[in-house]
N, C-alpha and C positions, 0 to 999 in steps of 0.2 A: 504493500500499498503506499509506503513512505517513497516509493522509486516513481511513483504519480507525482509527487510534490516537485521533482525537477523540471515537469514541463509546464508547472503553473505560472511562471514568468512571460514566457512567451503567449500561453493561452491570454493572459491577461493584457499584452501588447493586441492581440487579432479583437479581444473584446474592444479595447480602446477605438483601434480603427474603425471597427464597425461602429461604434456610438457616434464618431467624428463623421463616419459617411453617412449616417443618418441626420444628424443635426444640421450639416451642411444642405443636405438635400431638404430640410424645411427651411433654413434661411434662403434659398434661391425658387421657393415658391413651390416645389417638387417633393411632397413627402414621398420618402423610400417606402417600400411594402418590407415586409419580414423576409420576403423571396429576394429583392432585391440585395438585401445589407446580407443574406446567406451567399448570394452570389459574390460580392463583393469580397465577403471574410475567404469564402473559398480560394477564389484567386490570388488574395494576401497573403493564404498561407503557403502559396508558390509550392515550393520544392520541399517546405519544411515535414520531416517523417522521423516524428522523435522515437527515440528506441527505450524503452520500458521494459526492463528485466527480460533482455535479449530480445526482445518481441518488439518489431516495427507495428507502426498503428493507423498510419495516415497512406499506406501505399494501396490501399482499395479504395477507389474512388466513391464508393457508396460511402464508406467511412469517414472520408472527408468531407463528403457533402453532407451527411449527419452531424458531424460534429460543427461546422459552419453554420448548419441551422439553429443547432442549441443556442449557439453562442449569439446570431443576429437574434434570436425571439428575446433574449436578457439584452441586449444591445437597444431594440426597440423601445421594450420596456421600462428600462432604466433611464431612456433619453425623453420619452415624451414629454412634454408640456404637462403641468400638475394644473 
């Protein structure tokens, strides 16, 4: 379990990028959907493929997409005006 903590900083960076993308979209008058933020995060993660306990996690496109979708949901929820 502690192995997963090693990837937390990079996940945090991706979450922040997603939040900035969403906020910028609002500022220009084109609110981004969770799907748009997810695609942005998926692309921003690029070739990052962390290894945890000897196993790679983002080499599968479906896993990368699912992780991006998860972070996008948090980014949008956290960035919505109150």
